[in-house]
N, C-alpha and C positions, 0 to 999 in steps of 0.2 A: 965463289958463290957466297961465302960468308961475308965478304967485303961488300958485295952488292946488297945483301940483306941489311947490313949495318947502315949503309947509305940510305936505303929506302926507309928504314925505321927512324932515322935521325929526326925528321920533322915531328915525330911523335914525342920526342924528348926535348922539344924546344923549351926555351926559357919561359916560365909561367908569367913573368912580367910582360914579355912581348905579346903573348896571347891575350893577356889582360888588357893591354893597350889597344889591341885590335877590337876586342869586345867593347871597350870604353868608347872607341871611335864610332862603332856601329850604333851603340846605345845613344851616344851624343847626337849623331845625325838623326836618329829616330826621334829623340827628344826635341831637337830643333824643329823638325817637321811638325810634331804635335803642338809645340808652342806657337808656331806660325798659324796653324789651323785654328787654334784657340783664339789668337788675335783676330783672325778673319771672322770667326763666329761672334766674338764680342763686338766687332765693328758692325756686323750685320744686325746684331741685337740693338745697338745704339740707333742705327738707321730705322729699324722697325719701331723702336720706341718713339722716335720723332714722328714717323708716319701715323702711329696710333694716336699721338697727341693731336696732330693736325686733323685726323678723322673725328676725334672726339669734339674738337672745337667746331668743325663743320656741322656735326650732328647737333650740337647745342645751338648753333646759329639757326639751323633749320627748324629746330623746336621752337625757338623764340619767334621766328617768322610765322610759324604755324599758329602760335598763340595770338599774334597780332592779327592774322587773317581771321581767326575765330572771333575775335572781338569785333572786327569790322563786319563780319557776317551777322553777328547778333544785332548790331546796330541797323543793318539793312533790313533784317527781319522785323525789327520794331517799327522802322519807317513804313514797311509794307503793311503791317498791321494797322498803322495809323491811316494810311491811304485807303485800305480796305474799309475801315470804319467810315471814312469820309465818302467813299463811293456808295456804300450801303445807305448812308444818310441822304446822299444826293438822289439816289434812286427813289427813296421813300418820299422825298419832297418834290420829286419830278421837276428838278431844276432844269434850266435851259441846257442845251447841248454844249454851249460854249464853256460852261463851268465844268461839265462832266468830262469833256475831251482831255484837258490837261491832267485831270485826276486818273482817267483810264490809261493815258499814256505813261504816267508816272508809275501806275500799278504794273503795267506790262514791263517797263524798264526794270523795276525793282525785282520782279519775278525772274526776269532774264539774268540779272546780276546775281541773284541768289543761286540759280541753277549753275551758272558759271563758277561761282565760288564753291559750290558743292563738288563740282568736277575737279577744281583746283585743289580743294582740300583732300579729296580722294587721292589725287596724284601725289601730293606732298606727303601724305601718310604712307603711301607705297614707297616713295623714295626714302623716307626716314626709316621705314621698316627694313629695307634692303641695306641701308647704311648700318643699322643696328646689327643686323645679321652678319655683315662683313666684319664689323668690329668684334663681335663675339667669336667669329671664326678665327680672326687674326689673334685674338687673345689665347685661344686654344693652341695655335701654332707657336706663339711666343712661349707658352708654358712648356711645350715639347722642346723648343730650342734651349730654354733655360736648363732643362734636365740634361740635354746633351752637353751644354757648356759645363755644368757642374761635374758631369762624368769625365769630360776631357780634363778639367782641372785636377780631379782626383787621380786620373791616370798619370798625369804629368808629375804630380806630387809623389805618387808611388814609384815612378821611374827614377825620380831624384833620390828617393830613399834607397832604392835598389842599387843605383849607381854608387851612392855613398857607401853602402854596405860592401859592395864588391871592391871598392877602392881601398878600404881599410885593411883587409887581409893582405892584399898585394903590396901595400905600402909597408906593412909589418915585415913581410918576407924579404922585400928589397932592402930594408934597413939593417937586416941581420948580416 
């Protein structure tokens, strides 16, 4: 009975260096897994940054186009005002219908162009607004990811320190 007890208790008296090596292997595997996860997170961050930059460029392009359209619309409004003045003057002078017809057609065409430009401006503003909201939302997610990456880096650094601290006492005991 005593012999059986001794055999069963033997693993408890195992060499501390062997136990330390097993712990080191487990911690090392855990650390490798964390480092790979960190690399994936950093790669995803890099890809997100690229997409954010592309979105910003697209937004700036849309804003520039919107400015160009605004200038064109202002020019059309000025043309319409000029035609309106001519139509009013023509009505006052009761000029012939042949002179008034092209002016009235030009007036209708300009009004139609301005209405269409207003609809287009509204649509473009809506698209730009959605793009801006998406960029802001993505920025919030990037900030969250940055915090996760920083935490993972800190955890890995802490694990490295802990492993180094655990190795030093076992190295001292094995050298004695």
